[in-house]
MIDOSE-1310 file (N, C-alpha, C; in nm, 2 decimals, decimal comma, always signed):
residues 272
xxxx	-5,03/+15,15/-19,52/-4,91/+15,16/-19,60/-4,80/+15,07/-19,53; -4,74/+14,99/-19,60/-4,63/+14,90/-19,54/-4,51/+14,98/-19,51; -4,44/+14,94/-19,41/-4,31/+15,00/-19,37/-4,20/+14,93/-19,45; -4,08/+14,95/-19,40/-3,96/+14,90/-19,47/-3,87/+14,84/-19,36
xxxx	-3,79/+14,74/-19,41/-3,69/+14,67/-19,32/-3,55/+14,71/-19,37; -3,47/+14,76/-19,28/-3,33/+14,78/-19,31/-3,24/+14,68/-19,24; -3,16/+14,60/-19,32/-3,07/+14,51/-19,26/-2,94/+14,58/-19,25; -2,90/+14,62/-19,12/-2,80/+14,71/-19,09/-2,68/+14,64/-19,03
xxxx	-2,56/+14,67/-19,08/-2,44/+14,62/-19,01/-2,40/+14,71/-18,90; -2,39/+14,66/-18,78/-2,35/+14,75/-18,67/-2,20/+14,75/-18,65; -2,12/+14,68/-18,73/-1,98/+14,68/-18,72/-1,93/+14,60/-18,60; -1,80/+14,61/-18,57/-1,75/+14,52/-18,47/-1,77/+14,56/-18,32
xxxx	-1,82/+14,67/-18,30/-1,85/+14,71/-18,16/-1,83/+14,86/-18,13; -1,73/+14,92/-18,19/-1,70/+15,06/-18,17/-1,80/+15,14/-18,25; -1,88/+15,23/-18,18/-1,98/+15,31/-18,25/-1,93/+15,40/-18,36; -1,80/+15,44/-18,34/-1,74/+15,53/-18,44/-1,71/+15,46/-18,57
xxxx	-1,73/+15,33/-18,58/-1,71/+15,25/-18,70/-1,84/+15,23/-18,77; -1,95/+15,28/-18,72/-2,07/+15,28/-18,79/-2,06/+15,36/-18,92; -2,13/+15,32/-19,03/-2,14/+15,41/-19,14/-2,24/+15,53/-19,11; -2,22/+15,63/-19,19/-2,32/+15,75/-19,17/-2,46/+15,70/-19,20
xxxx	-2,48/+15,62/-19,30/-2,61/+15,57/-19,33/-2,67/+15,49/-19,22; -2,59/+15,40/-19,16/-2,64/+15,32/-19,05/-2,68/+15,41/-18,94; -2,60/+15,51/-18,91/-2,64/+15,61/-18,80/-2,77/+15,67/-18,83; -2,79/+15,72/-18,95/-2,92/+15,79/-18,99/-3,04/+15,69/-18,97
xxxx	-3,02/+15,57/-19,02/-3,13/+15,47/-19,01/-3,16/+15,44/-18,87; -3,06/+15,42/-18,79/-3,08/+15,39/-18,65/-3,16/+15,50/-18,58; -3,13/+15,63/-18,61/-3,19/+15,74/-18,54/-3,33/+15,76/-18,58; -3,37/+15,70/-18,69/-3,51/+15,72/-18,74/-3,59/+15,59/-18,73
xxxx	-3,54/+15,49/-18,66/-3,61/+15,36/-18,65/-3,73/+15,37/-18,56; -3,83/+15,29/-18,60/-3,95/+15,27/-18,52/-3,94/+15,14/-18,44; -3,86/+15,05/-18,49/-3,84/+14,92/-18,42/-3,70/+14,87/-18,46; -3,64/+14,80/-18,36/-3,51/+14,74/-18,39/-3,50/+14,60/-18,34
xxxx	-3,46/+14,51/-18,42/-3,44/+14,37/-18,38/-3,29/+14,35/-18,38; -3,23/+14,33/-18,27/-3,08/+14,33/-18,26/-3,03/+14,20/-18,21; -2,90/+14,17/-18,25/-2,83/+14,05/-18,21/-2,76/+14,08/-18,07; -2,72/+13,97/-18,01/-2,65/+13,98/-17,87/-2,52/+14,06/-17,88
xxxx	-2,45/+14,05/-17,99/-2,32/+14,11/-18,00/-2,32/+14,26/-18,03; -2,44/+14,32/-18,06/-2,45/+14,46/-18,07/-2,43/+14,53/-17,94; -2,34/+14,63/-17,93/-2,30/+14,69/-17,80/-2,41/+14,78/-17,75; -2,42/+14,80/-17,62/-2,51/+14,90/-17,56/-2,50/+15,04/-17,62
xxxx	-2,37/+15,08/-17,65/-2,35/+15,21/-17,70/-2,42/+15,24/-17,83; -2,42/+15,13/-17,91/-2,49/+15,14/-18,04/-2,64/+15,14/-18,03; -2,69/+15,06/-17,93/-2,84/+15,05/-17,91/-2,89/+15,18/-17,86; -2,81/+15,26/-17,79/-2,85/+15,39/-17,74/-2,88/+15,49/-17,85
xxxx	-2,83/+15,46/-17,97/-2,86/+15,55/-18,08/-3,00/+15,54/-18,14; -3,07/+15,43/-18,10/-3,21/+15,41/-18,14/-3,29/+15,50/-18,05; -3,40/+15,56/-18,11/-3,49/+15,65/-18,04/-3,55/+15,58/-17,92; -3,57/+15,65/-17,81/-3,62/+15,59/-17,69/-3,77/+15,54/-17,71
xxxx	-3,83/+15,60/-17,81/-3,97/+15,56/-17,84/-3,98/+15,44/-17,92; -3,87/+15,39/-17,97/-3,87/+15,27/-18,07/-3,89/+15,14/-17,99; -3,94/+15,04/-18,05/-3,95/+14,91/-18,00/-3,81/+14,84/-18,01; -3,77/+14,78/-17,90/-3,64/+14,70/-17,91/-3,67/+14,55/-17,88
xxxx	-3,62/+14,47/-17,97/-3,64/+14,33/-17,96/-3,51/+14,26/-17,97; -3,47/+14,19/-17,86/-3,35/+14,11/-17,86/-3,37/+13,97/-17,93; -3,30/+13,95/-18,04/-3,32/+13,82/-18,11/-3,19/+13,75/-18,13; -3,10/+13,76/-18,04/-2,97/+13,70/-18,06/-2,96/+13,55/-18,03
xxxx	-2,86/+13,49/-18,10/-2,83/+13,35/-18,08/-2,68/+13,34/-18,06; -2,64/+13,29/-17,94/-2,50/+13,28/-17,91/-2,46/+13,15/-17,84; -2,35/+13,10/-17,87/-2,29/+12,98/-17,80/-2,39/+12,86/-17,80; -2,46/+12,85/-17,91/-2,55/+12,73/-17,92/-2,68/+12,75/-17,85
xxxx	-2,70/+12,87/-17,78/-2,83/+12,90/-17,71/-2,91/+12,99/-17,80; -3,03/+12,95/-17,83/-3,12/+13,03/-17,91/-3,24/+13,09/-17,83; -3,25/+13,22/-17,82/-3,36/+13,28/-17,75/-3,49/+13,27/-17,84; -3,46/+13,27/-17,97/-3,57/+13,28/-18,07/-3,53/+13,20/-18,19
xxxx	-3,62/+13,14/-18,26/-3,59/+13,07/-18,38/-3,59/+13,16/-18,50; -3,51/+13,13/-18,61/-3,50/+13,21/-18,72/-3,64/+13,24/-18,78; -3,73/+13,15/-18,79/-3,86/+13,17/-18,84/-3,94/+13,27/-18,76; -3,92/+13,28/-18,63/-3,98/+13,38/-18,55/-3,93/+13,52/-18,58
xxxx	-3,80/+13,53/-18,60/-3,74/+13,66/-18,64/-3,80/+13,70/-18,77; -3,81/+13,61/-18,87/-3,86/+13,65/-19,00/-4,01/+13,70/-18,98; -4,08/+13,63/-18,90/-4,22/+13,67/-18,88/-4,23/+13,80/-18,82; -4,15/+13,83/-18,71/-4,16/+13,96/-18,64/-4,12/+14,07/-18,73
xxxx	-4,01/+14,06/-18,81/-3,97/+14,16/-18,91/-4,09/+14,20/-19,00; -4,15/+14,09/-19,06/-4,26/+14,11/-19,15/-4,38/+14,18/-19,09; -4,41/+14,13/-18,97/-4,53/+14,18/-18,90/-4,51/+14,33/-18,87; -4,40/+14,37/-18,82/-4,37/+14,51/-18,78/-4,37/+14,60/-18,91
xxxx	-4,31/+14,55/-19,02/-4,32/+14,63/-19,14/-4,46/+14,64/-19,20; -4,53/+14,53/-19,19/-4,67/+14,53/-19,24/-4,76/+14,63/-19,16; -4,72/+14,66/-19,03/-4,79/+14,76/-18,95/-4,75/+14,90/-18,98; -4,66/+14,92/-19,08/-4,62/+15,05/-19,12/-4,50/+15,11/-19,06
xxxx	-4,42/+15,03/-18,98/-4,31/+15,08/-18,91/-4,18/+15,07/-19,00; -4,08/+15,16/-18,97/-3,95/+15,15/-19,02/-3,87/+15,06/-18,93; -3,83/+14,94/-18,98/-3,77/+14,84/-18,89/-3,62/+14,82/-18,93; -3,54/+14,82/-18,82/-3,40/+14,80/-18,84/-3,37/+14,66/-18,78
xxxx	-3,32/+14,57/-18,87/-3,26/+14,44/-18,83/-3,11/+14,46/-18,81; -3,07/+14,48/-18,69/-2,94/+14,52/-18,65/-2,85/+14,40/-18,62; -2,74/+14,38/-18,70/-2,65/+14,27/-18,69/-2,51/+14,32/-18,67; -2,43/+14,25/-18,59/-2,29/+14,28/-18,57/-2,22/+14,26/-18,70
xxxx	-2,11/+14,34/-18,71/-2,03/+14,32/-18,83/-2,10/+14,37/-18,95; -2,09/+14,29/-19,06/-2,17/+14,31/-19,18/-2,28/+14,21/-19,20; -2,40/+14,25/-19,23/-2,51/+14,16/-19,23/-2,50/+14,05/-19,33; -2,42/+14,07/-19,44/-2,41/+13,97/-19,55/-2,30/+13,87/-19,53
xxxx	-2,23/+13,88/-19,42/-2,12/+13,78/-19,39/-2,15/+13,71/-19,26; -2,19/+13,58/-19,28/-2,22/+13,49/-19,16/-2,32/+13,56/-19,07; -2,42/+13,63/-19,13/-2,52/+13,70/-19,05/-2,66/+13,65/-19,08; -2,68/+13,54/-19,15/-2,81/+13,49/-19,19/-2,90/+13,59/-19,26
xxxx	-2,84/+13,69/-19,32/-2,91/+13,79/-19,39/-2,98/+13,73/-19,52; -2,92/+13,63/-19,58/-2,97/+13,57/-19,69/-3,11/+13,50/-19,67; -3,12/+13,44/-19,55/-3,25/+13,38/-19,51/-3,35/+13,48/-19,49; -3,32/+13,59/-19,43/-3,41/+13,69/-19,39/-3,46/+13,77/-19,52
xxxx	-3,36/+13,79/-19,61/-3,40/+13,85/-19,74/-3,50/+13,77/-19,81; -3,48/+13,64/-19,82/-3,57/+13,55/-19,88/-3,71/+13,56/-19,83; -3,72/+13,57/-19,69/-3,85/+13,58/-19,63/-3,92/+13,71/-19,66; -3,84/+13,82/-19,66/-3,89/+13,95/-19,69/-3,94/+13,96/-19,84
xxxx	-3,87/+13,90/-19,93/-3,91/+13,90/-20,07/-4,04/+13,82/-20,09; -4,05/+13,71/-20,02/-4,17/+13,63/-20,03/-4,29/+13,70/-19,98; -4,27/+13,78/-19,87/-4,38/+13,85/-19,81/-4,41/+13,98/-19,88; -4,33/+14,02/-19,98/-4,35/+14,14/-20,05/-4,32/+14,27/-19,97
xxxx	-4,22/+14,25/-19,87/-4,18/+14,37/-19,79/-4,06/+14,43/-19,85; -4,07/+14,57/-19,86/-3,95/+14,64/-19,91/-3,84/+14,64/-19,81; -3,72/+14,62/-19,86/-3,60/+14,62/-19,77/-3,48/+14,68/-19,83; -3,38/+14,71/-19,75/-3,26/+14,77/-19,79/-3,14/+14,72/-19,71
xxxx	-3,03/+14,70/-19,77/-2,91/+14,65/-19,69/-2,81/+14,76/-19,67; -2,78/+14,78/-19,55/-2,68/+14,88/-19,51/-2,55/+14,81/-19,46; -2,45/+14,81/-19,54/-2,33/+14,73/-19,51/-2,26/+14,78/-19,38; -2,19/+14,70/-19,32/-2,11/+14,73/-19,20/-1,97/+14,68/-19,21
xxxx	-1,88/+14,73/-19,12/-1,74/+14,68/-19,11/-1,74/+14,54/-19,05; -1,70/+14,44/-19,14/-1,71/+14,30/-19,09/-1,59/+14,28/-18,99; -1,61/+14,18/-18,90/-1,52/+14,16/-18,79/-1,38/+14,13/-18,84; -1,37/+14,06/-18,95/-1,23/+14,02/-19,00/-1,15/+14,15/-19,02
xxxx	-1,21/+14,24/-19,09/-1,13/+14,37/-19,12/-1,10/+14,45/-18,99; -1,20/+14,45/-18,91/-1,18/+14,53/-18,78/-1,08/+14,47/-18,69; -1,09/+14,34/-18,67/-1,00/+14,27/-18,58/-0,86/+14,27/-18,63; -0,84/+14,25/-18,76/-0,71/+14,26/-18,82/-0,65/+14,40/-18,81
xxxx	-0,73/+14,50/-18,83/-0,68/+14,64/-18,81/-0,65/+14,67/-18,67; -0,73/+14,62/-18,57/-0,70/+14,64/-18,43/-0,57/+14,58/-18,39; -0,54/+14,46/-18,45/-0,41/+14,39/-18,42/-0,29/+14,43/-18,51; -0,32/+14,52/-18,60/-0,21/+14,56/-18,69/-0,17/+14,46/-18,79
xxxx	-0,26/+14,37/-18,83/-0,23/+14,26/-18,92/-0,28/+14,30/-19,06; -0,19/+14,30/-19,16/-0,24/+14,32/-19,30/-0,29/+14,19/-19,35; -0,42/+14,18/-19,39/-0,47/+14,05/-19,43/-0,41/+14,01/-19,57; -0,37/+14,11/-19,65/-0,30/+14,08/-19,77/-0,16/+14,15/-19,76
xxxx	-0,07/+14,09/-19,83/+0,07/+14,14/-19,84/+0,13/+14,09/-19,97; +0,18/+14,18/-20,05/+0,23/+14,14/-20,18/+0,34/+14,03/-20,18; +0,41/+14,02/-20,07/+0,52/+13,92/-20,06/+0,48/+13,80/-19,98; +0,36/+13,80/-19,92/+0,31/+13,69/-19,84/+0,18/+13,63/-19,88
xxxx	+0,08/+13,71/-19,90/-0,05/+13,66/-19,93/-0,13/+13,75/-20,02; -0,18/+13,70/-20,13/-0,25/+13,78/-20,23/-0,40/+13,75/-20,22; -0,44/+13,67/-20,13/-0,59/+13,64/-20,11/-0,62/+13,62/-19,97; -0,75/+13,64/-19,94/-0,81/+13,62/-19,80/-0,93/+13,53/-19,81
xxxx	-0,94/+13,43/-19,72/-1,05/+13,34/-19,72/-1,13/+13,36/-19,58; -1,26/+13,39/-19,59/-1,34/+13,40/-19,47/-1,41/+13,26/-19,45; -1,40/+13,20/-19,34/-1,47/+13,07/-19,31/-1,52/+13,07/-19,17; -1,63/+13,01/-19,15/-1,68/+12,99/-19,01/-1,65/+12,86/-18,96
xxxx	-1,62/+12,85/-18,83/-1,59/+12,72/-18,76/-1,72/+12,64/-18,73; -1,84/+12,71/-18,76/-1,96/+12,64/-18,73/-2,05/+12,63/-18,85; -2,09/+12,51/-18,89/-2,17/+12,50/-19,01/-2,31/+12,46/-18,96; -2,41/+12,49/-19,04/-2,55/+12,45/-19,01/-2,56/+12,30/-19,01
xxxx	-2,65/+12,25/-18,93/-2,67/+12,11/-18,92/-2,71/+12,05/-19,06; -2,63/+11,94/-19,09/-2,66/+11,88/-19,22/-2,58/+11,93/-19,34; -2,51/+12,05/-19,31/-2,43/+12,11/-19,42/-2,29/+12,04/-19,43; -2,23/+12,06/-19,55/-2,10/+11,99/-19,58/-1,99/+12,06/-19,50
xxxx	-1,90/+11,99/-19,44/-1,79/+12,04/-19,36/-1,70/+12,12/-19,45; -1,63/+12,21/-19,40/-1,53/+12,29/-19,47/-1,42/+12,20/-19,52; -1,37/+12,23/-19,65/-1,26/+12,15/-19,70/-1,13/+12,23/-19,67; -1,07/+12,19/-19,55/-0,96/+12,27/-19,50/-0,84/+12,26/-19,59
xxxx	-0,82/+12,15/-19,66/-0,70/+12,14/-19,75/-0,72/+12,23/-19,87; -0,84/+12,25/-19,92/-0,86/+12,34/-20,03/-0,84/+12,49/-19,98; -0,89/+12,51/-19,86/-0,88/+12,65/-19,81/-0,74/+12,69/-19,78; -0,66/+12,60/-19,73/-0,52/+12,64/-19,70/-0,42/+12,62/-19,81
xxxx	-0,46/+12,54/-19,91/-0,37/+12,51/-20,02/-0,33/+12,62/-20,11; -0,41/+12,73/-20,11/-0,38/+12,84/-20,20/-0,28/+12,94/-20,14; -0,25/+12,92/-20,01/-0,16/+13,02/-19,94/-0,23/+13,14/-19,90; -0,36/+13,15/-19,91/-0,43/+13,27/-19,87/-0,43/+13,28/-19,72
xxxx	-0,45/+13,41/-19,67/-0,47/+13,43/-19,53/-0,61/+13,37/-19,50; -0,61/+13,30/-19,39/-0,74/+13,24/-19,34/-0,79/+13,31/-19,22; -0,92/+13,36/-19,23/-0,98/+13,42/-19,12/-1,10/+13,34/-19,08; -1,09/+13,28/-18,96/-1,19/+13,19/-18,91/-1,29/+13,27/-18,81
xxxx	-1,41/+13,28/-18,85/-1,51/+13,34/-18,77/-1,57/+13,24/-18,67; -1,60/+13,28/-18,55/-1,67/+13,20/-18,45/-1,59/+13,08/-18,42; -1,46/+13,09/-18,39/-1,38/+12,97/-18,36/-1,41/+12,91/-18,22; -1,48/+12,99/-18,14/-1,51/+12,94/-18,00/-1,39/+12,90/-17,93
xxxx	-1,39/+12,80/-17,84/-1,28/+12,76/-17,77/-1,23/+12,62/-17,81; -1,27/+12,58/-17,93/-1,22/+12,45/-17,98/-1,09/+12,47/-18,05; -0,99/+12,52/-17,98/-0,86/+12,54/-18,05/-0,80/+12,40/-18,09; -0,82/+12,30/-18,01/-0,77/+12,17/-18,04/-0,82/+12,12/-18,17
xxxx	-0,95/+12,13/-18,19/-1,01/+12,08/-18,31/-0,97/+12,16/-18,44; -0,96/+12,29/-18,42/-0,92/+12,37/-18,54/-0,78/+12,34/-18,57; -0,69/+12,33/-18,47/-0,55/+12,30/-18,49/-0,54/+12,17/-18,56; -0,62/+12,07/-18,53/-0,61/+11,94/-18,59/-0,65/+11,95/-18,74
xxxx	-0,76/+12,03/-18,77/-0,80/+12,05/-18,91/-0,69/+12,11/-18,99; -0,62/+12,21/-18,93/-0,51/+12,28/-19,00/-0,39/+12,19/-19,03; -0,36/+12,11/-18,93/-0,25/+12,02/-18,94/-0,28/+11,91/-19,04; -0,40/+11,86/-19,04/-0,45/+11,76/-19,14/-0,45/+11,81/-19,28
xxxx	-0,46/+11,95/-19,29/-0,46/+12,01/-19,42/-0,31/+12,04/-19,46; -0,22/+11,99/-19,38/-0,07/+12,00/-19,41/-0,02/+12,14/-19,40; -0,08/+12,22/-19,32/-0,03/+12,36/-19,29/+0,09/+12,34/-19,19; +0,20/+12,41/-19,22/+0,32/+12,40/-19,14/+0,29/+12,43/-19,00
xxxx	+0,35/+12,36/-18,90/+0,33/+12,38/-18,76/+0,37/+12,52/-18,72; +0,47/+12,58/-18,78/+0,52/+12,71/-18,74/+0,44/+12,83/-18,81; +0,33/+12,79/-18,88/+0,25/+12,90/-18,94/+0,19/+12,98/-18,83; +0,21/+13,12/-18,83/+0,16/+13,20/-18,72/+0,01/+13,21/-18,72
xxxx	-0,05/+13,23/-18,60/-0,19/+13,25/-18,58/-0,21/+13,37/-18,48; -0,33/+13,43/-18,49/-0,36/+13,53/-18,40/-0,51/+13,52/-18,35; -0,53/+13,51/-18,23/-0,66/+13,51/-18,17/-0,70/+13,65/-18,12; -0,81/+13,70/-18,17/-0,84/+13,84/-18,14/-0,98/+13,84/-18,07
xxxx	-0,99/+13,89/-17,95/-1,11/+13,89/-17,87/-1,16/+14,03/-17,86; -1,29/+14,04/-17,88/-1,37/+14,17/-17,86/-1,30/+14,29/-17,93; -1,27/+14,27/-18,05/-1,20/+14,37/-18,13/-1,27/+14,51/-18,13; -1,19/+14,61/-18,12/-1,24/+14,75/-18,13/-1,31/+14,80/-18,00
xxxx	-1,33/+14,71/-17,90/-1,39/+14,76/-17,78/-1,28/+14,78/-17,67; -1,32/+14,84/-17,56/-1,22/+14,87/-17,46/-1,17/+14,74/-17,39; -1,23/+14,62/-17,42/-1,19/+14,49/-17,37/-1,12/+14,41/-17,46; -1,07/+14,47/-17,58/-1,01/+14,38/-17,68/-0,88/+14,32/-17,63
xxxx	-0,85/+14,20/-17,67/-0,73/+14,12/-17,63/-0,68/+14,05/-17,75; -0,55/+14,03/-17,75/-0,48/+13,96/-17,86/-0,39/+13,85/-17,81; -0,39/+13,74/-17,88/-0,29/+13,63/-17,84/-0,23/+13,58/-17,97; -0,10/+13,58/-17,98/-0,03/+13,52/-18,10/+0,03/+13,39/-18,07
xxxx	+0,01/+13,29/-18,16/+0,06/+13,16/-18,14/+0,10/+13,10/-18,28; +0,11/+12,97/-18,29/+0,13/+12,90/-18,42/+0,03/+12,79/-18,43; +0,02/+12,73/-18,55/-0,06/+12,62/-18,57/-0,02/+12,50/-18,48; +0,11/+12,49/-18,46/+0,16/+12,38/-18,37/+0,13/+12,39/-18,23
xxxx	+0,10/+12,51/-18,18/+0,08/+12,54/-18,04/-0,06/+12,60/-18,01; -0,14/+12,60/-18,12/-0,28/+12,66/-18,11/-0,36/+12,59/-18,00; -0,35/+12,46/-17,99/-0,43/+12,38/-17,90/-0,41/+12,42/-17,75; -0,29/+12,48/-17,72/-0,26/+12,53/-17,59/-0,29/+12,67/-17,56
xxxx	-0,35/+12,74/-17,66/-0,38/+12,88/-17,65/-0,49/+12,90/-17,54; -0,49/+13,02/-17,47/-0,59/+13,05/-17,37/-0,72/+13,07/-17,43; -0,83/+13,06/-17,35/-0,96/+13,08/-17,39/-1,00/+13,22/-17,36; -0,99/+13,31/-17,46/-1,02/+13,45/-17,45/-1,17/+13,47/-17,46
xxxx	-1,22/+13,58/-17,40/-1,37/+13,60/-17,40/-1,42/+13,61/-17,54; -1,54/+13,56/-17,56/-1,61/+13,58/-17,69/-1,67/+13,72/-17,70; -1,68/+13,77/-17,83/-1,66/+13,70/-17,95/-1,51/+13,70/-17,99; -1,46/+13,60/-18,05/-1,32/+13,59/-18,09/-1,32/+13,56/-18,24
xxxx	-1,20/+13,59/-18,30/-1,18/+13,56/-18,44/-1,03/+13,51/-18,45; -1,01/+13,42/-18,54/-0,88/+13,36/-18,56/-0,82/+13,39/-18,69; -0,70/+13,45/-18,70/-0,63/+13,48/-18,82/-0,52/+13,38/-18,84; -0,51/+13,32/-18,95/-0,40/+13,22/-18,98/-0,32/+13,25/-19,10
xxxx	-0,19/+13,27/-19,09/-0,12/+13,29/-19,21/+0,01/+13,37/-19,18; +0,10/+13,38/-19,28/+0,23/+13,45/-19,26/+0,21/+13,60/-19,23; +0,10/+13,66/-19,27/+0,08/+13,80/-19,25/+0,08/+13,83/-19,10; +0,05/+13,73/-19,02/+0,04/+13,76/-18,87/+0,18/+13,80/-18,82
xxxx	+0,28/+13,76/-18,89/+0,42/+13,80/-18,84/+0,44/+13,95/-18,85; +0,35/+14,02/-18,93/+0,36/+14,16/-18,95/+0,29/+14,24/-18,84; +0,22/+14,18/-18,75/+0,14/+14,25/-18,65/+0,23/+14,33/-18,56; +0,35/+14,28/-18,52/+0,43/+14,35/-18,42/+0,48/+14,48/-18,48
xxxx	+0,54/+14,47/-18,60/+0,60/+14,59/-18,66/+0,49/+14,70/-18,68; +0,37/+14,66/-18,71/+0,27/+14,75/-18,75/+0,21/+14,82/-18,63; +0,20/+14,75/-18,51/+0,13/+14,82/-18,40/+0,20/+14,81/-18,27; +0,27/+14,70/-18,24/+0,33/+14,69/-18,11/+0,48/+14,72/-18,10
xxxx	+0,54/+14,73/-18,22/+0,68/+14,78/-18,23/+0,77/+14,70/-18,14; +0,76/+14,57/-18,14/+0,85/+14,48/-18,06/+0,96/+14,43/-18,16; +1,08/+14,45/-18,12/+1,19/+14,41/-18,21/+1,21/+14,26/-18,23; +1,20/+14,19/-18,12/+1,22/+14,05/-18,12/+1,11/+13,97/-18,04
xxxx	+0,99/+13,96/-18,11/+0,88/+13,89/-18,04/+0,91/+13,75/-18,01; +0,85/+13,70/-17,90/+0,86/+13,56/-17,86/+0,77/+13,48/-17,95; +0,79/+13,34/-17,96/+0,71/+13,26/-18,04/+0,56/+13,27/-18,01; +0,53/+13,28/-17,88/+0,39/+13,30/-17,83/+0,38/+13,42/-17,75
xxxx	+0,32/+13,53/-17,81/+0,32/+13,66/-17,74/+0,17/+13,69/-17,71; +0,14/+13,72/-17,58/+0,01/+13,76/-17,54/+0,00/+13,91/-17,54; -0,08/+13,97/-17,63/-0,10/+14,11/-17,63/-0,24/+14,14/-17,58; -0,24/+14,22/-17,47/-0,37/+14,24/-17,41/-0,39/+14,39/-17,39
xxxx	-0,52/+14,42/-17,37/-0,55/+14,56/-17,35/-0,57/+14,60/-17,20; -0,59/+14,49/-17,12/-0,63/+14,53/-16,98/-0,57/+14,44/-16,87; -0,50/+14,33/-16,90/-0,45/+14,26/-16,78/-0,31/+14,20/-16,81; -0,25/+14,15/-16,70/-0,11/+14,10/-16,70/-0,12/+13,95/-16,73
xxxx	-0,02/+13,90/-16,80/-0,01/+13,76/-16,83/+0,10/+13,69/-16,75; +0,13/+13,56/-16,78/+0,23/+13,50/-16,70/+0,37/+13,53/-16,76; +0,47/+13,48/-16,69/+0,61/+13,51/-16,72/+0,66/+13,46/-16,85; +0,59/+13,36/-16,91/+0,63/+13,30/-17,04/+0,59/+13,38/-17,16
xxxx	+0,51/+13,48/-17,14/+0,46/+13,56/-17,25/+0,48/+13,71/-17,22; +0,46/+13,79/-17,33/+0,49/+13,93/-17,31/+0,36/+14,01/-17,34; +0,32/+14,08/-17,24/+0,19/+14,16/-17,26/+0,22/+14,30/-17,30; +0,13/+14,35/-17,38/+0,15/+14,49/-17,42/+0,01/+14,55/-17,42
xxxx	-0,01/+14,67/-17,36/-0,13/+14,74/-17,35/-0,13/+14,84/-17,47; -0,22/+14,83/-17,56/-0,21/+14,92/-17,68/-0,21/+15,07/-17,63; -0,12/+15,14/-17,68/-0,10/+15,28/-17,65/-0,04/+15,31/-17,52; +0,01/+15,20/-17,45/+0,07/+15,22/-17,32/+0,20/+15,15/-17,31
xxxx	+0,27/+15,15/-17,20/+0,40/+15,08/-17,18/+0,38/+14,93/-17,17; +0,48/+14,85/-17,21/+0,47/+14,70/-17,19/+0,46/+14,67/-17,05; +0,39/+14,56/-17,02/+0,37/+14,51/-16,88/+0,46/+14,40/-16,86; +0,55/+14,40/-16,76/+0,64/+14,30/-16,73/+0,57/+14,18/-16,67
């Protein structure tokens, strides 16, 4: 009898943001294929008797090809196992779930998708940024800074022209290149931006800047996410309660910044 594959969203990192269904599926898994961004705390929810396979791809380095992942999922399910394909965030947003679903369908393997909290929502919530605001932005656009080889580049002018909040997944450290794309799309230099690093974990960090000064932003640890739009101005009032924020404010959870920025530890006193 064939097994089944569950494509499960692990959320942004905090185990408490897992859905109840994801928790149930993890606890009954016979095998789990997980990405690098899945935290150890979440992996510990998988039974000790289950097979664990690391199949992550980060920073241009691939431990395993996508075709190999597809083959392994199908082989494990064909052997009768309940297989969890565990992805950070939501599996259907920049998670290659579409390619894996196609392979499972072609092989006749039963599968189910378990949604997760995508990084855009979690990072914005951690920073206190409302992605929509009735006086500022009535739409949100999710875009990745990395396209597959041979695919068409993002049309930045079209993305920014609507006035929607722009959430850029996987911006990496190419702040200069992204800033150039935004400027070429005629986005105003004073448009606020927020870089959010390791959202919802104990290592989360925030840096607020503008399109005009994004190229000079610090390189925060991966994974990061970039929010661009007027809604970023609302972050202080929502979570940091700073009356007069500086143009470039560094909000961190664990370390002190230089004298030109203002650091705030979430839930603690400001650091001078």
